[in-house]
N, CA, C and O atoms as a GROMACS GRO file, in nm:
protein
  456
    1UNK      N    1   9.479  12.232   9.210
    1UNK     CA    2   9.448  12.120   9.156
    1UNK      C    3   9.460  12.061   9.392
    1UNK      O    4   9.534  12.092   9.485
    2UNK      N    5   9.377  11.999   9.378
    2UNK     CA    6   9.358  11.993   9.539
    2UNK      C    7   9.425  11.824   9.533
    2UNK      O    8   9.454  11.756   9.435
    3UNK      N    9   9.434  11.787   9.695
    3UNK     CA   10   9.614  11.650   9.679
    3UNK      C   11   9.516  11.511   9.631
    3UNK      O   12   9.572  11.411   9.586
    4UNK      N   13   9.382  11.516   9.646
    4UNK     CA   14   9.257  11.423   9.570
    4UNK      C   15   9.262  11.403   9.497
    4UNK      O   16   9.193  11.302   9.483
    5UNK      N   17   9.324  11.442   9.372
    5UNK     CA   18   9.258  11.444   9.238
    5UNK      C   19   9.324  11.300   9.220
    5UNK      O   20   9.235  11.244   9.156
    6UNK      N   21   9.410  11.220   9.234
    6UNK     CA   22   9.376  11.104   9.216
    6UNK      C   23   9.289  11.008   9.278
    6UNK      O   24   9.253  10.896   9.243
    7UNK      N   25   9.275  11.048   9.333
    7UNK     CA   26   9.160  10.960   9.436
    7UNK      C   27   9.031  10.973   9.418
    7UNK      O   28   8.975  11.036   9.508
    8UNK      N   29   8.963  10.935   9.330
    8UNK     CA   30   8.867  10.958   9.215
    8UNK      C   31   8.723  10.933   9.408
    8UNK      O   32   8.727  10.867   9.512
    9UNK      N   33   8.643  11.014   9.354
    9UNK     CA   34   8.534  11.020   9.424
    9UNK      C   35   8.380  11.012   9.351
    9UNK      O   36   8.366  11.007   9.229
   10UNK      N   37   8.280  11.012   9.439
   10UNK     CA   38   8.141  10.934   9.326
   10UNK      C   39   8.074  11.050   9.347
   10UNK      O   40   8.041  11.080   9.462
   11UNK      N   41   8.050  11.116   9.258
   11UNK     CA   42   8.002  11.216   9.263
   11UNK      C   43   7.864  11.237   9.315
   11UNK      O   44   7.786  11.142   9.308
   12UNK      N   45   7.823  11.357   9.369
   12UNK     CA   46   7.730  11.314   9.442
   12UNK      C   47   7.653  11.217   9.543
   12UNK      O   48   7.533  11.197   9.559
   13UNK      N   49   7.801  11.148   9.625
   13UNK     CA   50   7.778  11.062   9.722
   13UNK      C   51   7.859  11.072   9.815
   13UNK      O   52   7.939  10.990   9.860
   14UNK      N   53   7.817  11.246   9.861
   14UNK     CA   54   7.882  11.247  10.057
   14UNK      C   55   8.050  11.193  10.013
   14UNK      O   56   8.084  11.147  10.122
   15UNK      N   57   8.130  11.180   9.950
   15UNK     CA   58   8.248  11.194   9.967
   15UNK      C   59   8.284  11.065   9.925
   15UNK      O   60   8.385  11.046   9.993
   16UNK      N   61   8.271  10.983   9.871
   16UNK     CA   62   8.251  10.806   9.852
   16UNK      C   63   8.397  10.808   9.806
   16UNK      O   64   8.443  10.912   9.759
   17UNK      N   65   8.484  10.682   9.817
   17UNK     CA   66   8.610  10.672   9.751
   17UNK      C   67   8.583  10.529   9.602
   17UNK      O   68   8.510  10.431   9.617
   18UNK      N   69   8.635  10.550   9.517
   18UNK     CA   70   8.550  10.483   9.450
   18UNK      C   71   8.810  10.439   9.343
   18UNK      O   72   8.927  10.468   9.364
   19UNK      N   73   8.695  10.338   9.221
   19UNK     CA   74   8.826  10.320   9.124
   19UNK      C   75   8.849  10.380   9.093
   19UNK      O   76   8.753  10.458   9.099
   20UNK      N   77   8.942  10.436   9.036
   20UNK     CA   78   8.931  10.509   8.842
   20UNK      C   79   8.938  10.446   8.714
   20UNK      O   80   8.997  10.338   8.708
   21UNK      N   81   8.908  10.476   8.648
   21UNK     CA   82   8.837  10.354   8.495
   21UNK      C   83   9.063  10.314   8.508
   21UNK      O   84   9.109  10.204   8.476
   22UNK      N   85   9.131  10.405   8.546
   22UNK     CA   86   9.253  10.323   8.442
   22UNK      C   87   9.255  10.180   8.594
   22UNK      O   88   9.297  10.069   8.561
   23UNK      N   89   9.221  10.196   8.706
   23UNK     CA   90   9.250  10.084   8.821
   23UNK      C   91   9.139   9.983   8.747
   23UNK      O   92   9.183   9.868   8.738
   24UNK      N   93   9.030   9.997   8.701
   24UNK     CA   94   8.926   9.891   8.701
   24UNK      C   95   9.019   9.839   8.570
   24UNK      O   96   9.053   9.721   8.568
   25UNK      N   97   9.057   9.932   8.461
   25UNK     CA   98   9.064   9.864   8.339
   25UNK      C   99   9.174   9.746   8.431
   25UNK      O  100   9.086   9.661   8.443
   26UNK      N  101   9.239   9.711   8.468
   26UNK     CA  102   9.370   9.662   8.508
   26UNK      C  103   9.295   9.565   8.633
   26UNK      O  104   9.317   9.445   8.617
   27UNK      N  105   9.231   9.590   8.723
   27UNK     CA  106   9.113   9.486   8.778
   27UNK      C  107   9.029   9.379   8.689
   27UNK      O  108   9.017   9.259   8.715
   28UNK      N  109   8.967   9.460   8.567
   28UNK     CA  110   8.852   9.412   8.503
   28UNK      C  111   8.988   9.259   8.421
   28UNK      O  112   8.972   9.137   8.427
   29UNK      N  113   9.078   9.320   8.371
   29UNK     CA  114   9.207   9.267   8.244
   29UNK      C  115   9.217   9.133   8.329
   29UNK      O  116   9.179   9.035   8.265
   30UNK      N  117   9.261   9.108   8.465
   30UNK     CA  118   9.273   9.014   8.504
   30UNK      C  119   9.125   8.931   8.562
   30UNK      O  120   9.134   8.810   8.587
   31UNK      N  121   9.009   8.992   8.579
   31UNK     CA  122   8.841   8.979   8.624
   31UNK      C  123   8.814   8.853   8.520
   31UNK      O  124   8.786   8.739   8.558
   32UNK      N  125   8.827   8.894   8.386
   32UNK     CA  126   8.847   8.824   8.235
   32UNK      C  127   8.892   8.741   8.210
   32UNK      O  128   8.837   8.662   8.132
   33UNK      N  129   9.073   8.707   8.288
   33UNK     CA  130   9.115   8.635   8.216
   33UNK      C  131   9.089   8.505   8.361
   33UNK      O  132   9.131   8.390   8.371
   34UNK      N  133   9.039   8.553   8.415
   34UNK     CA  134   9.045   8.437   8.594
   34UNK      C  135   8.856   8.336   8.532
   34UNK      O  136   8.826   8.217   8.544
   35UNK      N  137   8.772   8.457   8.470
   35UNK     CA  138   8.656   8.389   8.399
   35UNK      C  139   8.680   8.269   8.348
   35UNK      O  140   8.638   8.155   8.372
   36UNK      N  141   8.777   8.332   8.250
   36UNK     CA  142   8.768   8.208   8.106
   36UNK      C  143   8.854   8.143   8.145
   36UNK      O  144   8.893   8.059   8.064
   37UNK      N  145   8.926   8.145   8.282
   37UNK     CA  146   9.071   7.989   8.350
   37UNK      C  147   8.866   7.870   8.442
   37UNK      O  148   8.856   7.766   8.507
   38UNK      N  149   8.780   7.952   8.398
   38UNK     CA  150   8.644   7.894   8.468
   38UNK      C  151   8.693   7.924   8.679
   38UNK      O  152   8.683   7.841   8.769
   39UNK      N  153   8.735   8.049   8.688
   39UNK     CA  154   8.780   8.043   8.862
   39UNK      C  155   8.640   8.157   8.923
   39UNK      O  156   8.578   8.158   9.030
   40UNK      N  157   8.635   8.210   8.848
   40UNK     CA  158   8.529   8.343   8.890
   40UNK      C  159   8.390   8.355   8.749
   40UNK      O  160   8.377   8.345   8.627
   41UNK      N  161   8.317   8.380   8.867
   41UNK     CA  162   8.208   8.365   8.779
   41UNK      C  163   8.151   8.561   8.760
   41UNK      O  164   8.137   8.612   8.649
   42UNK      N  165   8.128   8.642   8.897
   42UNK     CA  166   8.063   8.773   8.974
   42UNK      C  167   8.159   8.833   9.034
   42UNK      O  168   8.249   8.782   9.101
   43UNK      N  169   8.137   8.962   9.005
   43UNK     CA  170   8.196   9.041   9.076
   43UNK      C  171   8.071   9.189   9.168
   43UNK      O  172   7.957   9.179   9.123
   44UNK      N  173   8.083   9.290   9.264
   44UNK     CA  174   8.072   9.368   9.302
   44UNK      C  175   8.132   9.453   9.345
   44UNK      O  176   8.232   9.433   9.414
   45UNK      N  177   8.086   9.580   9.314
   45UNK     CA  178   8.146   9.665   9.382
   45UNK      C  179   8.093   9.826   9.493
   45UNK      O  180   8.030   9.927   9.462
   46UNK      N  181   8.113   9.812   9.534
   46UNK     CA  182   8.110   9.925   9.628
   46UNK      C  183   8.216  10.034   9.668
   46UNK      O  184   8.315  10.005   9.736
   47UNK      N  185   8.197  10.131   9.634
   47UNK     CA  186   8.191  10.294   9.700
   47UNK      C  187   8.146  10.308   9.868
   47UNK      O  188   8.031  10.316   9.912
   48UNK      N  189   8.241  10.308   9.926
   48UNK     CA  190   8.237  10.343  10.020
   48UNK      C  191   8.277  10.455  10.050
   48UNK      O  192   8.332  10.531   9.970
   49UNK      N  193   8.240  10.496  10.243
   49UNK     CA  194   8.345  10.701  10.335
   49UNK      C  195   8.557  10.658  10.326
   49UNK      O  196   8.664  10.718  10.338
   50UNK      N  197   8.505  10.519  10.299
   50UNK     CA  198   8.649  10.543  10.321
   50UNK      C  199   8.751  10.431  10.234
   50UNK      O  200   8.872  10.428  10.259
   51UNK      N  201   8.693  10.344  10.133
   51UNK     CA  202   8.707  10.228  10.092
   51UNK      C  203   8.603  10.190   9.994
   51UNK      O  204   8.481  10.183  10.006
   52UNK      N  205   8.704  10.161   9.869
   52UNK     CA  206   8.632  10.115   9.777
   52UNK      C  207   8.656  10.000   9.755
   52UNK      O  208   8.779   9.987   9.760
   53UNK      N  209   8.585   9.864   9.722
   53UNK     CA  210   8.615   9.715   9.704
   53UNK      C  211   8.564   9.653   9.601
   53UNK      O  212   8.441   9.664   9.599
   54UNK      N  213   8.612   9.583   9.502
   54UNK     CA  214   8.600   9.544   9.408
   54UNK      C  215   8.595   9.322   9.511
   54UNK      O  216   8.688   9.255   9.556
   55UNK      N  217   8.475   9.296   9.504
   55UNK     CA  218   8.441   9.183   9.522
   55UNK      C  219   8.434   9.103   9.456
   55UNK      O  220   8.348   9.128   9.372
   56UNK      N  221   8.518   8.926   9.428
   56UNK     CA  222   8.525   8.884   9.326
   56UNK      C  223   8.412   8.707   9.387
   56UNK      O  224   8.419   8.644   9.492
   57UNK      N  225   8.356   8.694   9.310
   57UNK     CA  226   8.270   8.580   9.370
   57UNK      C  227   8.299   8.432   9.259
   57UNK      O  228   8.311   8.451   9.138
   58UNK      N  229   8.309   8.278   9.324
   58UNK     CA  230   8.286   8.138   9.235
   58UNK      C  231   8.127   8.144   9.149
   58UNK      O  232   8.098   8.129   9.030
   59UNK      N  233   8.009   8.188   9.323
   59UNK     CA  234   7.919   8.148   9.283
   59UNK      C  235   7.833   8.355   9.337
   59UNK      O  236   7.887   8.448   9.397
   60UNK      N  237   7.711   8.346   9.284
   60UNK     CA  238   7.653   8.511   9.344
   60UNK      C  239   7.650   8.538   9.486
   60UNK      O  240   7.676   8.639   9.552
   61UNK      N  241   7.601   8.392   9.524
   61UNK     CA  242   7.472   8.355   9.628
   61UNK      C  243   7.607   8.301   9.732
   61UNK      O  244   7.594   8.208   9.812
   62UNK      N  245   7.725   8.372   9.714
   62UNK     CA  246   7.850   8.302   9.825
   62UNK      C  247   7.911   8.467   9.864
   62UNK      O  248   7.901   8.567   9.793
   63UNK      N  249   7.987   8.451  10.022
   63UNK     CA  250   8.086   8.488  10.050
   63UNK      C  251   8.144   8.542   9.950
   63UNK      O  252   8.115   8.488   9.843
   64UNK      N  253   8.235   8.650   9.942
   64UNK     CA  254   8.332   8.678   9.814
   64UNK      C  255   8.503   8.669   9.832
   64UNK      O  256   8.565   8.737   9.914
   65UNK      N  257   8.571   8.557   9.729
   65UNK     CA  258   8.723   8.450   9.715
   65UNK      C  259   8.809   8.576   9.790
   65UNK      O  260   8.891   8.560   9.881
   66UNK      N  261   8.762   8.729   9.719
   66UNK     CA  262   8.835   8.815   9.692
   66UNK      C  263   8.786   8.900   9.721
   66UNK      O  264   8.664   8.910   9.706
   67UNK      N  265   8.872   9.011   9.784
   67UNK     CA  266   8.819   9.144   9.819
   67UNK      C  267   8.941   9.208   9.784
   67UNK      O  268   9.037   9.192   9.860
   68UNK      N  269   8.955   9.295   9.660
   68UNK     CA  270   9.049   9.421   9.609
   68UNK      C  271   9.014   9.566   9.667
   68UNK      O  272   8.910   9.619   9.631
   69UNK      N  273   9.084   9.619   9.739
   69UNK     CA  274   9.052   9.677   9.880
   69UNK      C  275   9.108   9.814   9.779
   69UNK      O  276   9.168   9.781   9.676
   70UNK      N  277   9.086   9.988   9.810
   70UNK     CA  278   9.145  10.142   9.803
   70UNK      C  279   9.112  10.170   9.895
   70UNK      O  280   8.996  10.167   9.937
   71UNK      N  281   9.236  10.217   9.965
   71UNK     CA  282   9.210  10.303  10.076
   71UNK      C  283   9.280  10.385  10.098
   71UNK      O  284   9.386  10.338  10.138
   72UNK      N  285   9.280  10.502  10.093
   72UNK     CA  286   9.324  10.633  10.062
   72UNK      C  287   9.404  10.668  10.227
   72UNK      O  288   9.521  10.703  10.242
   73UNK      N  289   9.328  10.652  10.308
   73UNK     CA  290   9.419  10.671  10.395
   73UNK      C  291   9.522  10.633  10.439
   73UNK      O  292   9.596  10.685  10.522
   74UNK      N  293   9.534  10.473  10.346
   74UNK     CA  294   9.658  10.460  10.415
   74UNK      C  295   9.786  10.468  10.296
   74UNK      O  296   9.906  10.459  10.320
   75UNK      N  297   9.740  10.483  10.198
   75UNK     CA  298   9.828  10.614  10.109
   75UNK      C  299  10.010  10.572  10.172
   75UNK      O  300  10.101  10.498  10.136
   76UNK      N  301   9.994  10.635  10.245
   76UNK     CA  302  10.102  10.707  10.303
   76UNK      C  303  10.194  10.584  10.377
   76UNK      O  304  10.314  10.574  10.402
   77UNK      N  305  10.072  10.495  10.400
   77UNK     CA  306  10.150  10.412  10.489
   77UNK      C  307  10.189  10.210  10.412
   77UNK      O  308  10.296  10.204  10.352
   78UNK      N  309  10.115  10.088  10.417
   78UNK     CA  310  10.189  10.037  10.379
   78UNK      C  311  10.032  10.039  10.315
   78UNK      O  312   9.964   9.947  10.359
   79UNK      N  313   9.979  10.108  10.241
   79UNK     CA  314  10.040  10.113  10.036
   79UNK      C  315   9.847  10.060  10.056
   79UNK      O  316   9.805   9.981  10.140
   80UNK      N  317   9.741  10.158   9.919
   80UNK     CA  318   9.700  10.250   9.857
   80UNK      C  319   9.582  10.041   9.843
   80UNK      O  320   9.470  10.018   9.887
   81UNK      N  321   9.642   9.980   9.797
   81UNK     CA  322   9.548   9.894   9.769
   81UNK      C  323   9.595   9.797   9.836
   81UNK      O  324   9.714   9.798   9.864
   82UNK      N  325   9.514   9.692   9.877
   82UNK     CA  326   9.535   9.539   9.978
   82UNK      C  327   9.418   9.456   9.872
   82UNK      O  328   9.314   9.493   9.817
   83UNK      N  329   9.523   9.279   9.876
   83UNK     CA  330   9.394   9.204   9.828
   83UNK      C  331   9.370   9.130   9.953
   83UNK      O  332   9.457   9.147  10.038
   84UNK      N  333   9.286   9.063   9.980
   84UNK     CA  334   9.242   8.964  10.037
   84UNK      C  335   9.118   8.895  10.131
   84UNK      O  336   9.049   8.959  10.210
   85UNK      N  337   9.110   8.793  10.111
   85UNK     CA  338   9.077   8.621  10.150
   85UNK      C  339   8.990   8.616  10.166
   85UNK      O  340   8.926   8.722  10.172
   86UNK      N  341   8.931   8.501  10.183
   86UNK     CA  342   8.801   8.491  10.243
   86UNK      C  343   8.763   8.503  10.360
   86UNK      O  344   8.649   8.519  10.405
   87UNK      N  345   8.864   8.494  10.412
   87UNK     CA  346   8.886   8.400  10.556
   87UNK      C  347   8.902   8.590  10.572
   87UNK      O  348   8.863   8.618  10.685
   88UNK      N  349   8.937   8.695  10.511
   88UNK     CA  350   8.994   8.798  10.588
   88UNK      C  351   9.115   8.849  10.599
   88UNK      O  352   9.142   8.955  10.656
   89UNK      N  353   9.178   8.788  10.553
   89UNK     CA  354   9.344   8.796  10.556
   89UNK      C  355   9.422   8.844  10.456
   89UNK      O  356   9.433   8.777  10.354
   90UNK      N  357   9.486   8.964  10.468
   90UNK     CA  358   9.587   9.040  10.396
   90UNK      C  359   9.625   8.923  10.252
   90UNK      O  360   9.667   8.813  10.289
   91UNK      N  361   9.620   8.932  10.188
   91UNK     CA  362   9.717   8.818  10.125
   91UNK      C  363   9.844   8.931  10.018
   91UNK      O  364   9.941   8.879   9.964
   92UNK      N  365   9.821   9.054  10.010
   92UNK     CA  366   9.943   9.138   9.969
   92UNK      C  367   9.893   9.327  10.012
   92UNK      O  368   9.776   9.357  10.033
   93UNK      N  369   9.948   9.377  10.015
   93UNK     CA  370   9.922   9.515  10.058
   93UNK      C  371  10.050   9.603   9.991
   93UNK      O  372  10.165   9.559   9.990
   94UNK      N  373  10.011   9.737   9.935
   94UNK     CA  374  10.127   9.795   9.885
   94UNK      C  375  10.079   9.921   9.776
   94UNK      O  376   9.966   9.970   9.775
   95UNK      N  377  10.147   9.946   9.720
   95UNK     CA  378  10.145  10.150   9.663
   95UNK      C  379  10.124  10.075   9.486
   95UNK      O  380  10.104  10.168   9.407
   96UNK      N  381  10.124   9.995   9.444
   96UNK     CA  382  10.110   9.956   9.288
   96UNK      C  383  10.047   9.854   9.311
   96UNK      O  384  10.088   9.748   9.358
   97UNK      N  385   9.885   9.897   9.260
   97UNK     CA  386   9.755   9.790   9.220
   97UNK      C  387   9.804   9.667   9.167
   97UNK      O  388   9.757   9.561   9.208
   98UNK      N  389   9.937   9.672   9.038
   98UNK     CA  390   9.942   9.631   8.918
   98UNK      C  391  10.018   9.464   9.021
   98UNK      O  392   9.984   9.346   9.009
   99UNK      N  393  10.108   9.517   9.099
   99UNK     CA  394  10.231   9.477   9.182
   99UNK      C  395  10.154   9.362   9.256
   99UNK      O  396  10.174   9.241   9.249
  100UNK      N  397  10.034   9.449   9.350
  100UNK     CA  398   9.914   9.390   9.462
  100UNK      C  399   9.863   9.215   9.380
  100UNK      O  400   9.886   9.095   9.394
  101UNK      N  401   9.786   9.305   9.299
  101UNK     CA  402   9.727   9.184   9.209
  101UNK      C  403   9.804   9.050   9.183
  101UNK      O  404   9.741   8.946   9.204
  102UNK      N  405  10.012   9.037   9.115
  102UNK     CA  406   9.999   8.941   9.083
  102UNK      C  407  10.044   8.833   9.193
  102UNK      O  408  10.156   8.783   9.185
  103UNK      N  409   9.960   8.801   9.290
  103UNK     CA  410   9.945   8.723   9.391
  103UNK      C  411   9.751   8.681   9.342
  103UNK      O  412   9.724   8.631   9.452
  104UNK      N  413   9.663   8.674   9.289
  104UNK     CA  414   9.601   8.643   9.199
  104UNK      C  415   9.644   8.593   9.124
  104UNK      O  416   9.643   8.470   9.129
  105UNK      N  417   9.708   8.663   9.012
  105UNK     CA  418   9.802   8.608   8.901
  105UNK      C  419   9.805   8.444   8.955
  105UNK      O  420   9.709   8.368   8.947
  106UNK      N  421   9.932   8.411   9.008
  106UNK     CA  422   9.980   8.332   9.070
  106UNK      C  423   9.867   8.235   9.033
  106UNK      O  424   9.888   8.146   8.950
  107UNK      N  425   9.732   8.253   9.100
  107UNK     CA  426   9.662   8.169   9.076
  107UNK      C  427   9.572   8.084   8.982
  107UNK      O  428   9.500   7.988   8.956
  108UNK      N  429   9.639   8.211   8.951
  108UNK     CA  430   9.602   8.187   8.783
  108UNK      C  431   9.662   8.081   8.698
  108UNK      O  432   9.627   7.977   8.641
  109UNK      N  433   9.804   8.178   8.720
  109UNK     CA  434   9.853   8.080   8.657
  109UNK      C  435   9.891   7.903   8.727
  109UNK      O  436   9.989   7.837   8.693
  110UNK      N  437   9.834   7.878   8.781
  110UNK     CA  438   9.779   7.732   8.863
  110UNK      C  439   9.657   7.657   8.809
  110UNK      O  440   9.643   7.545   8.759
  111UNK      N  441   9.589   7.740   8.831
  111UNK     CA  442   9.454   7.675   8.819
  111UNK      C  443   9.476   7.716   8.597
  111UNK      O  444   9.372   7.725   8.532
  112UNK      N  445   9.534   7.723   8.566
  112UNK     CA  446   9.552   7.674   8.369
  112UNK      C  447   9.660   7.569   8.386
  112UNK      O  448   9.672   7.506   8.281
  113UNK      N  449   9.767   7.514   8.509
  113UNK     CA  450   9.817   7.430   8.413
  113UNK      C  451   9.803   7.310   8.491
  113UNK      O  452   9.881   7.215   8.480
  114UNK      N  453   9.690   7.313   8.581
  114UNK     CA  454   9.624   7.204   8.686
  114UNK      C  455   9.570   7.150   8.540
  114UNK      O  456   9.498   7.051   8.533
   0.00000   0.00000   0.00000
């Protein structure tokens, strides 16, 4: 077993980083709740050489509201996952995807309370 077995690569793609099914389940669960609340409307997934990105959009033609990034090279430093805002500011970074996504969960709670 190699050391990168928990960091799936896209088959036939020249070693690109991708989200694992369990990671996508967590992200898509949040995405579904945000769509139901009327906050998000579209998403895009990019698998690049050093990073996998899940981008969230309010409207398809806009820049993403948030980017959820997975960077395996940072797993021993500040954390494998990050949530980045529209302005490029890192909102949260860490090793646990669910913990990192809590920054967006708080936005869902505020959206439902309004």
